[in-house]
KEKE-3310 file (N, C-alpha, C; in steps of 0.2 Angstrom, whole numbers, plus 5000, padded with zeros to 4 digits):
npx = (4907:4899:4899:4902:4909:4919:4936:4945:4961:4974:4988:5000:4997:5001:4994:4994:4995:4999:4996:5004:5010:5015:5009:4996:4988:4977:4966:4966:4963:4949:4943:4945:4937:4925:4923:4926:4923:4911:4901:4901:4893:4885:4885:4894:4906:4922:4935:4952:4965:4981:4990:5001:4993:4990:5000:5006:5015:5025:5018:5010:4995:4985:4990:4990:4976:4972:4980:4974:4962:4966:4971:4959:4952:4960:4960:4946:4937:4940:4938:4924:4920:4924:4915:4903:4905:4905:4892:4885:4887:4899:4913:4926:4943:4957:4974:4987:5002:5020:5020:5008:5005:4999:4985:4982:4979:4965:4957:4961:4957:4943:4940:4943:4933:4922:4923:4922:4911:4899:4886:4886:4898:4904:4907:4919:4935:4949:4965:4977:4989:4988:4976:4965:4957:4949:4955:4955:4963:4978:4982:4995:5005:5019:5030:5034:5043:5054:5069:5073:5062:5053:5041:5041:5032:5019:5005:5003:5002:4989:4982:4988:4991:5004:5014:5022:5030:5046:5054:5057:5074:5077:5067:5070:5083:5078:5069:5076:5080:5092:5105:5117:5127:5133:5124:5112:5116:5118:5104:5100:5107:5101:5088:5090:5094:5082:5073:5078:5076:5062:5059:5062:5052:5041:5041:5037:5025:5016:5014:5010:4997:4991:4992:4985:4972:4971:4972:4959:4952:4957:4953:4961:4971:4979:4993:4997:4996:5006:5018:5018:5020:5033:5041:5049:5063:5071:5088:5102:5115:5114:5105:5112:5122:5114:5107:5118:5122:5110:5110:5122:5118:5108:5114:5121:5110:5103:5093:5091:5088:5073:5068:5055:5047:5052:5050:5036:5034:5038:5028:5016:5019:5019:5005:5000:5005:4999:4986:4979:4979:4980:4974:4980:4993:4995:5004:5012:5022:5036:5034:5035:5026:5021:5017:5018:5023:5024:5038:5037:5024:5006:5001:4999:5008:5006:5011:5006:5012:5013:5004:5009:5022:5034:5039:5044:5053:5049:5037:5023:5019:5030:5035:5024:5017:5003:4997:4990:4993:4984:4976:4964:4952:4941:4928:4921:4905:4908:4919:4931:4945:4949:4959:4970:4985:4982:4981:4976:4970:4967:4960:4955:4958)
npy = (4950:4964:4967:4980:4984:4976:4974:4968:4966:4966:4964:4968:4960:4962:4961:4959:4961:4948:4931:4922:4919:4907:4906:4911:4923:4930:4921:4915:4926:4928:4916:4918:4930:4925:4915:4920:4934:4937:4929:4934:4943:4958:4976:4984:4982:4980:4980:4981:4985:4985:4993:4991:4982:4982:4981:4995:5005:5019:5022:5032:5043:5039:5026:5020:5019:5010:4999:4995:4991:4980:4972:4970:4962:4951:4945:4943:4935:4937:4950:4951:4945:4954:4965:4959:4960:4974:4977:4971:4979:4980:4989:4994:4997:5005:5007:5017:5010:5009:5002:5005:5018:5026:5025:5035:5046:5055:5051:5038:5032:5034:5026:5013:5013:5013:5001:4992:4995:5001:5006:5012:5021:5026:5016:5012:5017:5026:5029:5040:5042:5037:5027:5031:5026:5033:5030:5017:5011:5013:5012:5011:5009:5008:5011:5025:5026:5021:5025:5022:5019:5030:5043:5058:5069:5064:5067:5076:5069:5065:5076:5082:5071:5059:5062:5073:5069:5063:5047:5037:5032:5018:5013:5020:5014:5001:5004:5010:5011:5007:4994:4996:4998:5010:5019:5016:5020:5034:5037:5034:5044:5056:5054:5054:5067:5073:5068:5074:5088:5087:5084:5096:5104:5098:5104:5117:5131:5129:5115:5113:5117:5107:5097:5102:5100:5087:5083:5086:5076:5065:5066:5071:5083:5097:5100:5087:5080:5086:5084:5070:5069:5073:5063:5053:5055:5058:5056:5058:5054:5045:5036:5030:5021:5012:5007:5002:4991:4984:4980:4972:4962:4956:4952:4941:4933:4936:4945:4961:4965:4971:4988:4991:4991:5001:5013:5012:5013:5026:5033:5029:5034:5047:5050:5046:5056:5067:5065:5056:5042:5025:5008:4999:4998:4996:4989:4985:4981:4975:4962:4953:4945:4949:4951:4962:4970:4988:4999:5009:5013:5010:5005:4991:4982:4977:4968:4964:4956:4947:4941:4937:4927:4931:4929:4934:4933:4924:4917:4906:4906:4906:4893:4886:4888:4889:4896:4911:4928:4939:4953:4954:4965:4968:4979:4985:4989:4998:5004:4997:4988:4973:4959:4954:4947:4935:4919:4912:4898:4891:4878:4876:4877)
npz = (5111:5104:5088:5077:5065:5053:5047:5034:5028:5016:5005:4992:4980:4967:4954:4936:4918:4914:4919:4926:4938:4949:4961:4960:4964:4960:4958:4970:4978:4974:4979:4992:4995:4992:5001:5014:5015:5008:5015:5027:5041:5047:5050:5045:5033:5027:5015:5013:5002:5004:4995:4981:4973:4960:4945:4939:4938:4932:4921:4908:4909:4900:4897:4909:4911:4901:4904:4916:4912:4904:4914:4921:4912:4911:4924:4926:4933:4946:4947:4945:4957:4966:4962:4966:4980:4982:4978:4987:4998:5004:5008:4997:4998:4992:4995:4989:4982:4979:4967:4961:4961:4952:4953:4961:4952:4948:4936:4934:4946:4945:4935:4940:4950:4942:4935:4946:4953:4946:4948:4960:4963:4975:4983:4981:4986:4984:4992:4992:5000:5015:5024:5037:5051:5064:5080:5078:5067:5056:5039:5028:5013:5015:5007:5008:5018:5014:5007:4994:4987:4989:4986:4987:4985:4986:4987:4977:4966:4966:4963:4951:4944:4940:4930:4932:4942:4946:4944:4958:4966:4965:4957:4945:4942:4939:4928:4918:4901:4896:4896:4901:4915:4918:4911:4919:4931:4930:4928:4941:4948:4943:4947:4961:4963:4959:4969:4980:4978:4977:4991:4997:4992:4998:5010:5008:5007:4997:4995:5008:5008:5001:5010:5021:5015:5014:5027:5031:5025:5030:5043:5053:5062:5055:5059:5064:5052:5044:5051:5050:5036:5035:5042:5037:5026:5010:5008:4999:5002:5012:5006:4994:4999:5004:4993:4985:4994:4993:4980:4979:4988:4981:4969:4975:4978:4989:5002:5009:5026:5033:5039:5044:5055:5063:5057:5057:5071:5073:5066:5073:5086:5083:5080:5092:5101:5097:5102:5094:5094:5088:5087:5079:5067:5050:5037:5021:5008:5011:5009:5019:5030:5046:5064:5078:5093:5095:5099:5114:5113:5112:5101:5090:5077:5061:5047:5031:5022:5007:4992:4981:4972:4977:4991:5007:5023:5038:5040:5040:5026:5019:5020:5015:5001:4998:5007:5013:5018:5029:5037:5050:5058:5070:5076:5090:5098:5108:5103:5105:5098:5090:5085:5072:5063:5051:5042:5027:5019:5003:5002:5015:5033)
capx = (4908:4894:4903:4899:4912:4925:4940:4950:4967:4979:4992:5005:4995:5004:4991:4996:4992:5000:4993:5009:5013:5012:5005:4989:4985:4970:4961:4966:4959:4943:4941:4945:4932:4919:4922:4927:4920:4903:4896:4901:4887:4887:4882:4899:4911:4927:4941:4957:4971:4986:4996:5004:4987:4991:5006:5005:5020:5029:5014:5007:4988:4981:4993:4987:4969:4972:4983:4969:4957:4969:4971:4952:4950:4964:4957:4939:4933:4942:4935:4917:4918:4924:4909:4898:4906:4903:4885:4882:4888:4906:4917:4932:4948:4964:4979:4992:5009:5024:5019:5001:5003:4994:4978:4980:4976:4958:4954:4962:4953:4937:4940:4943:4926:4917:4924:4920:4904:4897:4880:4888:4905:4907:4909:4926:4939:4957:4969:4984:4994:4986:4969:4965:4950:4950:4956:4956:4969:4981:4985:4999:5009:5026:5036:5036:5048:5060:5071:5074:5055:5049:5039:5040:5026:5014:4998:5003:4999:4981:4980:4991:4994:5011:5018:5027:5034:5051:5055:5062:5080:5077:5063:5074:5087:5075:5065:5080:5080:5099:5108:5123:5127:5134:5118:5108:5119:5116:5097:5099:5109:5096:5082:5092:5093:5075:5070:5081:5072:5055:5059:5062:5045:5036:5041:5035:5018:5011:5012:5006:4990:4988:4992:4979:4966:4972:4970:4952:4949:4959:4950:4967:4973:4984:4999:4999:4998:5012:5023:5018:5023:5041:5044:5054:5065:5076:5094:5106:5121:5112:5102:5116:5125:5108:5106:5124:5121:5104:5112:5126:5115:5104:5119:5122:5104:5101:5090:5092:5083:5069:5067:5049:5044:5055:5045:5029:5034:5038:5021:5011:5020:5017:4998:4998:5008:4994:4979:4975:4982:4976:4975:4984:4996:4995:5007:5014:5028:5042:5033:5037:5021:5022:5014:5022:5022:5029:5041:5035:5017:5001:4999:5002:5010:5005:5013:5001:5015:5011:5000:5012:5027:5040:5037:5050:5052:5049:5030:5020:5018:5037:5036:5019:5015:4996:4995:4990:4992:4979:4974:4956:4951:4934:4927:4915:4901:4911:4925:4937:4947:4953:4960:4977:4987:4979:4983:4971:4972:4961:4957:4953:4963)
capy = (4957:4966:4970:4985:4984:4972:4976:4964:4970:4962:4968:4966:4955:4963:4959:4962:4958:4941:4927:4917:4918:4900:4906:4912:4928:4932:4916:4915:4932:4926:4911:4922:4934:4921:4910:4924:4941:4938:4926:4937:4947:4964:4982:4988:4977:4984:4976:4986:4983:4990:4994:4986:4978:4981:4983:5000:5010:5022:5023:5039:5042:5034:5019:5017:5017:5004:4993:4993:4988:4974:4968:4968:4957:4945:4943:4944:4931:4940:4957:4950:4944:4961:4968:4956:4962:4981:4977:4968:4984:4980:4995:4992:5003:5004:5012:5017:5008:5011:4999:5007:5025:5029:5025:5042:5050:5055:5048:5031:5030:5034:5020:5008:5013:5011:4994:4988:4997:5006:5009:5015:5022:5028:5010:5010:5023:5026:5033:5041:5041:5032:5026:5032:5025:5036:5026:5009:5008:5017:5008:5014:5004:5008:5013:5032:5026:5017:5030:5019:5019:5035:5048:5064:5073:5059:5070:5080:5064:5065:5083:5083:5065:5057:5063:5078:5066:5058:5040:5036:5030:5011:5012:5023:5009:4996:5006:5013:5006:5005:4989:4998:5000:5017:5022:5016:5024:5041:5038:5034:5050:5061:5052:5056:5075:5075:5067:5080:5094:5086:5084:5103:5107:5096:5109:5124:5133:5127:5108:5113:5118:5100:5093:5104:5097:5079:5082:5085:5069:5059:5067:5072:5090:5099:5099:5080:5078:5089:5080:5063:5070:5074:5058:5050:5060:5055:5059:5054:5052:5038:5031:5027:5015:5007:5005:4998:4985:4980:4977:4967:4956:4953:4948:4935:4929:4937:4951:4965:4965:4978:4992:4994:4992:5007:5018:5011:5016:5034:5035:5028:5038:5054:5050:5046:5062:5072:5063:5052:5035:5020:5002:4995:5001:4990:4991:4980:4983:4971:4955:4949:4945:4948:4955:4963:4976:4993:5002:5015:5015:5005:5002:4985:4983:4971:4968:4959:4951:4947:4936:4934:4922:4934:4929:4934:4932:4917:4915:4899:4907:4904:4885:4883:4894:4889:4900:4918:4932:4945:4955:4956:4969:4969:4985:4984:4995:5003:5007:4993:4985:4967:4955:4952:4943:4928:4915:4908:4892:4890:4872:4876:4876)
capz = (5108:5099:5082:5072:5059:5052:5042:5031:5025:5013:5001:4987:4975:4960:4948:4930:4912:4914:4924:4926:4944:4951:4967:4958:4968:4958:4959:4978:4981:4972:4984:4999:4995:4992:5007:5020:5015:5006:5019:5034:5042:5051:5047:5041:5030:5023:5012:5011:4998:5007:4991:4976:4971:4953:4942:4935:4939:4927:4915:4907:4911:4895:4897:4915:4910:4896:4908:4921:4908:4903:4921:4923:4907:4913:4930:4926:4938:4952:4948:4946:4964:4969:4960:4970:4986:4982:4977:4994:5003:5006:5006:4995:4999:4988:4997:4984:4984:4974:4960:4958:4963:4947:4956:4964:4947:4948:4931:4935:4952:4943:4931:4945:4953:4937:4934:4952:4956:4941:4950:4966:4963:4981:4986:4980:4988:4983:4997:4989:5005:5019:5027:5044:5055:5071:5086:5076:5063:5050:5034:5022:5010:5018:5003:5009:5023:5011:5003:4987:4984:4992:4982:4993:4984:4984:4986:4971:4961:4967:4960:4944:4940:4941:4925:4934:4947:4944:4947:4964:4963:4963:4951:4940:4940:4936:4923:4913:4896:4895:4899:4903:4922:4918:4910:4924:4937:4928:4929:4948:4950:4942:4952:4968:4963:4959:4975:4985:4976:4980:4998:4999:4990:5003:5016:5006:5008:4991:4997:5014:5006:4999:5017:5025:5012:5015:5034:5032:5022:5035:5050:5058:5062:5050:5062:5064:5045:5042:5055:5047:5030:5036:5047:5033:5021:5006:5008:4994:5006:5016:5001:4989:5002:5005:4986:4984:4998:4991:4973:4980:4991:4976:4965:4979:4979:4996:5002:5015:5031:5033:5046:5043:5062:5066:5054:5060:5078:5073:5064:5078:5091:5081:5081:5100:5104:5095:5104:5089:5094:5085:5090:5074:5061:5045:5031:5017:5004:5012:5007:5025:5035:5053:5069:5083:5097:5094:5105:5117:5112:5113:5094:5087:5070:5056:5040:5028:5018:5000:4989:4975:4974:4980:4999:5011:5030:5041:5042:5037:5019:5016:5019:5011:4996:4997:5013:5011:5024:5029:5044:5051:5064:5072:5080:5095:5099:5112:5100:5106:5092:5091:5078:5071:5057:5050:5036:5024:5014:4999:5004:5022:5038)
cpx = (4903:4898:4899:4902:4918:4929:4945:4955:4972:4983:4997:5003:4999:5001:4993:4993:4993:4997:4998:5012:5010:5008:4998:4986:4978:4965:4961:4962:4951:4940:4940:4939:4925:4918:4923:4923:4912:4899:4896:4895:4889:4885:4888:4905:4916:4933:4946:4963:4976:4992:4998:4999:4988:4998:5005:5010:5024:5025:5011:4999:4984:4983:4990:4980:4968:4975:4978:4964:4959:4969:4964:4950:4954:4962:4950:4935:4934:4938:4927:4915:4919:4918:4903:4899:4903:4895:4881:4883:4895:4910:4924:4937:4954:4969:4984:4999:5013:5023:5012:4999:4999:4987:4976:4978:4968:4954:4955:4958:4946:4935:4939:4936:4921:4917:4921:4913:4901:4890:4881:4895:4908:4909:4916:4930:4946:4960:4976:4990:4993:4979:4969:4958:4952:4950:4956:4962:4971:4983:4989:5003:5016:5031:5038:5042:5054:5063:5071:5067:5051:5048:5037:5033:5020:5007:4998:5001:4992:4978:4982:4992:5001:5016:5024:5031:5040:5051:5059:5068:5080:5073:5067:5080:5084:5072:5070:5081:5087:5101:5114:5123:5129:5128:5113:5110:5117:5109:5096:5101:5104:5090:5084:5091:5086:5071:5072:5077:5064:5054:5059:5055:5040:5036:5039:5028:5014:5009:5009:4999:4987:4988:4986:4972:4966:4970:4963:4949:4951:4956:4956:4968:4979:4991:5002:5000:5004:5018:5024:5021:5031:5044:5050:5057:5071:5082:5099:5112:5120:5109:5106:5120:5120:5107:5112:5123:5116:5106:5117:5123:5111:5108:5121:5116:5101:5097:5091:5086:5079:5069:5060:5045:5046:5051:5038:5028:5034:5031:5016:5012:5018:5009:4996:5000:5002:4987:4975:4978:4977:4978:4980:4987:4998:4999:5009:5021:5034:5041:5034:5031:5023:5018:5018:5020:5026:5032:5038:5029:5013:4999:5003:5003:5009:5007:5009:5005:5013:5007:5003:5018:5033:5039:5044:5048:5052:5042:5029:5019:5025:5037:5030:5016:5007:4993:4995:4989:4987:4978:4966:4956:4944:4934:4921:4911:4904:4918:4931:4938:4951:4954:4968:4979:4984:4982:4977:4973:4966:4957:4955:4959:4967)
cpy = (4959:4970:4975:4986:4979:4974:4970:4968:4965:4966:4965:4960:4956:4960:4962:4959:4951:4938:4921:4916:4912:4900:4908:4917:4930:4927:4915:4920:4930:4921:4914:4926:4930:4917:4914:4930:4940:4934:4929:4942:4953:4970:4985:4983:4981:4979:4981:4982:4988:4991:4989:4981:4976:4983:4988:5006:5012:5023:5030:5037:5038:5027:5016:5015:5010:4998:4991:4989:4981:4969:4965:4962:4950:4942:4944:4941:4934:4947:4956:4948:4950:4965:4966:4959:4970:4981:4975:4974:4984:4985:4993:4998:5001:5009:5011:5014:5011:5008:5001:5014:5029:5029:5032:5047:5050:5051:5040:5028:5030:5028:5014:5007:5011:5004:4989:4989:5002:5009:5013:5016:5023:5022:5008:5017:5021:5031:5034:5040:5036:5032:5027:5031:5027:5030:5018:5008:5014:5011:5012:5008:5003:5010:5021:5032:5023:5022:5028:5019:5025:5040:5054:5067:5069:5062:5074:5075:5064:5071:5083:5077:5064:5059:5068:5075:5061:5052:5040:5032:5022:5010:5015:5018:5004:4998:5009:5008:5003:4999:4990:5000:5007:5021:5022:5020:5031:5042:5038:5041:5056:5060:5055:5064:5077:5074:5072:5086:5093:5086:5092:5106:5104:5101:5116:5125:5130:5119:5108:5114:5111:5096:5095:5101:5090:5078:5082:5078:5064:5060:5067:5080:5091:5098:5092:5078:5080:5086:5073:5064:5070:5069:5055:5055:5056:5059:5055:5051:5045:5033:5027:5021:5010:5003:5000:4991:4981:4976:4971:4961:4952:4949:4941:4931:4930:4944:4955:4965:4971:4981:4995:4995:4999:5013:5018:5014:5023:5036:5034:5032:5045:5055:5050:5053:5068:5070:5059:5045:5030:5013:4998:4999:4995:4993:4984:4981:4978:4964:4950:4950:4944:4952:4956:4969:4982:4997:5008:5018:5009:5002:4996:4985:4976:4973:4963:4955:4952:4941:4933:4929:4924:4934:4929:4934:4925:4914:4908:4900:4906:4897:4882:4889:4894:4892:4907:4922:4937:4947:4956:4960:4970:4975:4984:4990:5000:5006:5002:4989:4978:4963:4954:4949:4936:4925:4911:4903:4891:4883:4871:4875:4882)
cpz = (5103:5093:5078:5066:5059:5046:5040:5027:5022:5008:4996:4983:4968:4954:4942:4924:4911:4920:4925:4933:4947:4957:4966:4963:4966:4959:4967:4981:4980:4977:4991:5000:4996:4998:5014:5020:5014:5011:5026:5035:5047:5047:5043:5039:5026:5021:5010:5008:5000:5002:4987:4974:4964:4951:4937:4934:4933:4920:4914:4909:4906:4896:4904:4915:4906:4900:4913:4918:4906:4909:4922:4918:4909:4919:4931:4931:4945:4953:4948:4954:4968:4968:4965:4977:4987:4982:4983:4999:5006:5003:5003:4995:4995:4991:4991:4986:4978:4967:4957:4961:4958:4949:4959:4959:4947:4942:4931:4941:4950:4939:4935:4948:4948:4935:4940:4954:4952:4944:4956:4967:4970:4985:4985:4981:4987:4988:4994:4994:5010:5021:5034:5046:5062:5076:5084:5072:5058:5046:5029:5020:5013:5014:5005:5014:5020:5006:4995:4983:4985:4986:4986:4991:4982:4983:4980:4965:4961:4963:4953:4941:4942:4936:4927:4939:4944:4947:4953:4962:4961:4957:4944:4937:4936:4929:4917:4907:4894:4899:4902:4910:4922:4916:4915:4930:4936:4929:4937:4951:4949:4946:4959:4968:4963:4966:4981:4984:4979:4987:5000:4997:4995:5009:5014:5007:5003:4993:5003:5013:5004:5006:5021:5022:5014:5023:5035:5030:5027:5042:5055:5057:5058:5053:5062:5057:5043:5045:5051:5040:5030:5040:5043:5028:5017:5007:5004:4998:5009:5011:4997:4992:5002:4998:4984:4987:4995:4984:4974:4983:4985:4971:4968:4980:4986:4996:5009:5020:5031:5039:5046:5050:5065:5063:5056:5067:5077:5071:5069:5084:5090:5082:5089:5103:5103:5097:5099:5088:5091:5088:5085:5069:5056:5039:5027:5014:5005:5010:5013:5030:5042:5058:5075:5087:5094:5100:5107:5115:5112:5107:5093:5080:5067:5050:5036:5022:5010:4998:4983:4977:4977:4988:5002:5019:5032:5043:5038:5029:5016:5015:5015:5007:4995:5003:5012:5017:5023:5036:5044:5058:5065:5077:5084:5095:5103:5109:5101:5099:5094:5085:5078:5064:5057:5043:5034:5019:5010:5000:5011:5026:5039)
residu = (UNK:UNK:UNK:UNK:UNK:UNK:UNK:UNK:UNK:UNK:UNK:UNK:UNK:UNK:UNK:UNK:UNK:UNK:UNK:UNK:UNK:UNK:UNK:UNK:UNK:UNK:UNK:UNK:UNK:UNK:UNK:UNK:UNK:UNK:UNK:UNK:UNK:UNK:UNK:UNK:UNK:UNK:UNK:UNK:UNK:UNK:UNK:UNK:UNK:UNK:UNK:UNK:UNK:UNK:UNK:UNK:UNK:UNK:UNK:UNK:UNK:UNK:UNK:UNK:UNK:UNK:UNK:UNK:UNK:UNK:UNK:UNK:UNK:UNK:UNK:UNK:UNK:UNK:UNK:UNK:UNK:UNK:UNK:UNK:UNK:UNK:UNK:UNK:UNK:UNK:UNK:UNK:UNK:UNK:UNK:UNK:UNK:UNK:UNK:UNK:UNK:UNK:UNK:UNK:UNK:UNK:UNK:UNK:UNK:UNK:UNK:UNK:UNK:UNK:UNK:UNK:UNK:UNK:UNK:UNK:UNK:UNK:UNK:UNK:UNK:UNK:UNK:UNK:UNK:UNK:UNK:UNK:UNK:UNK:UNK:UNK:UNK:UNK:UNK:UNK:UNK:UNK:UNK:UNK:UNK:UNK:UNK:UNK:UNK:UNK:UNK:UNK:UNK:UNK:UNK:UNK:UNK:UNK:UNK:UNK:UNK:UNK:UNK:UNK:UNK:UNK:UNK:UNK:UNK:UNK:UNK:UNK:UNK:UNK:UNK:UNK:UNK:UNK:UNK:UNK:UNK:UNK:UNK:UNK:UNK:UNK:UNK:UNK:UNK:UNK:UNK:UNK:UNK:UNK:UNK:UNK:UNK:UNK:UNK:UNK:UNK:UNK:UNK:UNK:UNK:UNK:UNK:UNK:UNK:UNK:UNK:UNK:UNK:UNK:UNK:UNK:UNK:UNK:UNK:UNK:UNK:UNK:UNK:UNK:UNK:UNK:UNK:UNK:UNK:UNK:UNK:UNK:UNK:UNK:UNK:UNK:UNK:UNK:UNK:UNK:UNK:UNK:UNK:UNK:UNK:UNK:UNK:UNK:UNK:UNK:UNK:UNK:UNK:UNK:UNK:UNK:UNK:UNK:UNK:UNK:UNK:UNK:UNK:UNK:UNK:UNK:UNK:UNK:UNK:UNK:UNK:UNK:UNK:UNK:UNK:UNK:UNK:UNK:UNK:UNK:UNK:UNK:UNK:UNK:UNK:UNK:UNK:UNK:UNK:UNK:UNK:UNK:UNK:UNK:UNK:UNK:UNK:UNK:UNK:UNK:UNK:UNK:UNK:UNK:UNK:UNK:UNK:UNK:UNK:UNK:UNK:UNK:UNK:UNK:UNK:UNK:UNK:UNK:UNK:UNK:UNK:UNK:UNK:UNK:UNK:UNK:UNK:UNK:UNK:UNK:UNK:UNK:UNK:UNK:UNK:UNK:UNK:UNK:UNK:UNK:UNK:UNK:UNK:UNK:UNK:UNK:UNK:UNK:UNK)
# end
């Protein structure tokens, strides 16, 4: 196969100002980039971080900028390798997740570009909603299909920042300063009402203008983008039982099974119905690395799991925490795409 482009995709590093995760996502990423990405040859090289790369959620604009600088200082070796990648012509993509939606703010995105590629800022791209490579792949973090984490007006963050956006229900529960269950329950109730109102605004003409602008950036027609924006919807009556179940399982030391493949199937089939089918749908968010076929369409699904210690699922990264999941997709000259889920070990193998 005559390769014209290679895409590496990984997610959920959760890099923060502390460096106490025993799995060492930052240092592992540095090794991965040096041993896998920098030695690779080819005209087009792309590294995609499919959300929750950084811990930024819930911060005001100035706080987000300061936090990003602090993360850079804490993981300076990792960021220097990313700088080398950008200087070598590797395109760096950051898809916003629920933990780093602040990257959608133009000022924060600009700071990230300045940190990683000061001489050529265009080498760093931030995708507030999802990344679309025609006929090849779609990459979104996945939280938009999870009611407890969904931010309906995600594109408004890229225009006005996120100060105007209320916390999604689960974030409201975790971020509420009160230790009282009653206080937290009140915060969740207010977040549910705010999410309901936001869902209504997504279907109004004002937000449709943002969708039309985003459709041009995504190289998709406006009707397709509008349908994708409405594929999932927050509803209080269905979200609250899910939240209660999740809290009960967490209290028992268990986790709820995800429904991410169903959402991926809806997304992929919508693209296919509008003549924009892709070979791969890639997401993160659940921390469960897996690859599978999707029902009733030709697109394959990959979840890139996590590089932090909160590993879920049944993959080899569960039994051996020195194994890190990622996806690689090669694009041939004729447009054919091949690849899949892979696992990388710092010591080889």
